[in-house]
C-alpha positions in Angstrom: 1.2 -10.2 -3.5 2.9 -10.5 -0.2 6.2 -12.0 -1.3 7.6 -12.6 2.3 8.6 -15.6 4.3 5.3 -17.0 4.5 4.6 -16.9 0.8 7.9 -19.1 0.2 7.0 -21.3 3.2 3.6 -22.1 1.6 5.1 -23.0 -1.9 3.9 -26.6 -2.8 6.3 -29.1 -3.5 7.3 -29.8 -7.2 8.6 -26.2 -7.6 12.4 -26.4 -7.2 13.2 -23.2 -8.7 11.1 -21.4 -6.3 11.7 -23.5 -3.4 15.5 -22.7 -3.9 15.0 -19.1 -3.7 16.4 -17.2 -0.9 14.2 -16.2 1.9 12.9 -12.5 1.4 12.4 -10.3 4.5 8.9 -9.2 5.3 7.5 -6.9 2.9 7.9 -4.0 5.3 9.7 -2.9 8.3 8.3 -4.5 11.4 5.1 -2.7 12.7 4.6 -1.2 9.3 3.3 -4.3 7.2 0.7 -2.7 5.0 -2.4 -1.4 7.2 -2.5 -4.7 9.3 -3.2 -4.3 13.0 -3.1 -0.5 12.9 -5.3 1.6 15.2 -6.5 4.9 14.2 -4.3 6.6 16.9 -1.2 4.8 15.6 -1.9 5.2 11.9 0.0 8.6 11.4 3.1 7.4 13.3 3.1 4.0 11.4 2.8 5.9 8.1 5.5 8.1 8.8 7.8 5.2 10.0 7.1 3.2 6.8 7.8 6.5 4.7 11.2 6.8 6.7 11.9 3.2 6.0 11.1 3.3 2.4 12.9 6.6 1.4 16.2 4.6 2.4 15.6 2.2 -0.7 16.4 3.2 -4.3 15.4 0.7 -7.0 18.2 -0.6 -9.2 19.2 1.4 -12.2 17.1 0.9 -15.2 13.9 -0.2 -13.1 10.9 1.5 -14.7 8.8 3.9 -12.7 6.7 1.8 -10.6 4.9 4.6 -9.1 3.1 5.0 -12.5 2.1 1.5 -12.8 0.0 1.4 -9.7 -3.4 3.3 -9.0 -3.1 7.0 -9.1 -5.3 9.4 -7.1 -6.9 10.4 -10.3 -8.1 6.8 -10.6 -10.4 7.5 -7.5 -12.8 10.1 -6.4 -11.4 13.5 -5.7 -9.8 13.8 -2.2 -8.2 10.5 -2.0 -4.9 11.0 -0.3 -2.4 8.0 0.1 -1.2 7.1 3.6 1.9 5.1 2.1 3.4 6.0 -1.3 6.9 4.4 -1.5 9.3 2.0 -2.9 10.4 -0.8 -0.6 13.2 -3.1 -0.7 11.6 -6.7 -2.0 14.7 -8.5 -0.5 17.0 -10.9 -2.2 14.4 -13.8 -2.5 12.3 -14.7 -5.4 14.4 -12.6 -8.0 12.4 -9.3 -7.2 13.9 -6.0 -8.4 11.6 -3.6 -6.7 8.3 -3.2 -4.9 6.1 0.2 -4.8 3.1 0.3 -2.4 0.5 2.9 -2.5 -2.0 2.6 0.2 -5.2 4.5 1.2 -7.5 4.8 4.2 -11.1 5.7 3.5 -11.6 6.7 -0.3 -14.1 6.4 -2.9 -14.2 5.0 -6.5 -15.0 7.3 -9.3 -18.2 5.5 -9.5 -19.1 6.4 -5.7 -18.5 3.1 -4.1 -17.1 4.0 -0.4 -14.1 2.0 0.6 -12.7 1.5 4.1 -9.1 0.6 2.9 -7.5 0.3 -0.4 -4.1 -1.5 -0.7 -2.1 -1.5 -3.8 1.5 -3.3 -4.3 3.5 -3.4 -7.6 6.5 -5.8 -7.8 8.8 -6.0 -10.6 10.5 -9.4 -11.3 14.0 -9.9 -12.8 12.2 -11.5 -15.7 9.1 -12.2 -17.5 9.7 -16.0 -17.0 10.3 -15.6 -13.3 7.2 -13.7 -12.9 5.0 -16.1 -14.8 6.5 -18.9 -12.3 5.8 -16.9 -9.1 2.2 -15.8 -10.3 1.4 -19.4 -11.3 1.7 -20.4 -7.5 -0.8 -17.7 -6.2 -4.1 -19.8 -6.9 -2.9 -22.5 -4.8 -1.1 -20.8 -2.2 -3.9 -18.1 -1.5 -6.8 -20.4 -2.3 -5.7 -22.5 0.8 -6.4 -22.0 4.5 -3.0 -20.9 5.3 -2.9 -18.4 2.4 -6.3 -17.0 3.3 -5.0 -16.5 6.8 -2.3 -14.6 5.6 -4.6 -12.3 3.5 -6.9 -11.7 6.6 -3.6 -10.7 8.5 -3.6 -7.4 6.3 -7.1 -6.3 7.1 -8.0 -3.8 9.9 -11.2 -4.3 11.4 -13.4 -1.1 11.9 -13.5 -2.5 15.8 -9.6 -2.9 15.8 -9.8 -6.6 16.1 -7.7 -9.2 14.1 -9.7 -11.3 11.8 -9.2 -15.0 11.6 -10.1 -17.7 9.2 -13.2 -18.6 11.3 -14.4 -15.1 10.8 -14.4 -15.1 7.4 -16.7 -16.5 4.5 -14.6 -16.7 1.2 -16.5 -17.0 -2.1 -15.1 -19.3 -4.9 -11.9 -18.0 -6.2 -11.5 -17.5 -9.9 -9.5 -16.0 -12.7 -10.8 -12.6 -13.9 -8.9 -12.3 -17.2 -7.0 -9.2 -16.4 -3.5 -8.7 -17.7 -1.6 -11.8 -18.6 -2.3 -13.9 -15.4 -4.9 -12.9 -12.9 -6.7 -14.4 -9.6 -9.5 -13.1 -7.6 -10.9 -13.9 -4.3 -13.6 -12.2 -2.2 -14.7 -12.7 1.5 -17.1 -11.3 3.9 -15.6 -10.9 7.4 -17.4 -10.5 10.7 -15.5 -10.0 14.2 -17.4 -8.7 17.3 -20.5 -7.6 15.5 -18.4 -5.7 12.8 -18.9 -6.9 9.3 -16.7 -5.9 6.2 -16.5 -7.0 2.6 -13.1 -7.4 1.1 -11.9 -8.3 -2.5 -8.5 -9.5 -3.3 -7.0 -9.4 -6.9 -3.7 -10.5 -8.4 -2.5 -9.5 -12.1 0.7 -10.0 -14.0 1.7 -8.0 -17.0 5.2 -8.8 -18.3 7.6 -8.9 -15.3 5.3 -6.9 -13.3 2.8 -8.3 -10.8 0.3 -6.2 -8.9 -1.7 -7.1 -5.6 -4.8 -5.3 -4.7 -6.8 -5.4 -1.4 -10.1 -3.4 -1.4 -12.2 -3.2 1.7 -15.7 -2.0 2.0 -17.1 -0.6 5.2 -20.1 -3.0 4.9 -21.4 -5.7 2.6 -22.0 -5.9 -0.3 -18.9 -5.3 -2.2 -19.5 -6.0 -6.0 -16.8 -8.0 -7.8 -16.8 -5.3 -10.5 -15.4 -2.9 -8.1 -12.2 -4.7 -7.4 -11.9 -6.1 -10.7 -12.3 -2.6 -12.4 -9.3 -1.4 -10.2 -7.4 -4.2 -11.0 -8.0 -3.5 -14.7 -6.8 0.0 -14.2 -3.5 -1.0 -12.3 -3.0 -3.6 -15.6 -3.3 -0.8 -18.0 -1.0 1.4 -16.2 1.6 -1.5 -16.0 1.2 -2.1 -19.8 1.5 1.4 -20.7 4.8 2.0 -18.7 6.3 -1.3 -19.8 5.5 -0.1 -23.3 7.3 3.1 -22.9 
């Protein structure tokens, strides 16, 4: 879930508690925001820069180990190597304590589905109540054209182009019954003759919130692939939260 300035700017009226939250900075350092707009030549350099930025951030004392809440290399087929694997400062807005990102380039699921990109983010709110309030806004925000444009900004097309809303065909969004709150969207995106399939999933467990972006190099991408990965993350979150 991208808890950045755009998330707050898209909050609907009628949510005064969220509207009054301080602006949080972009979720990563400039030029390191997920895998967006990266070329293969710049990928290594950007990954190193993102890691260096993240190493400067230490989560508050008492924060559970968020690295154990997200997808593990063992949840994927052997050989999967994370490109980004670090804590990030979530900023002062939206009452968030810490963020942990683990992103892969090409990887395969244990079921043999090949993926072009896999992005995971776990964010811990200061309270379960606050996480509920934030997660409740996800469907209205990311089901909108502005929200979907924000999602597409985090996708790297194989031909290096940046996808816009006119390039995407979104399926009907829905809840997927994962965790205590969940939301799912999928899309087929085509630019300059290159077509990919993408699944986006959000889930909340207690005060923890997870966001996944799953990209297949070509359609179709079964909904079950993204949903299964989201279930895996939710299970990890519940396990760590339960001690």
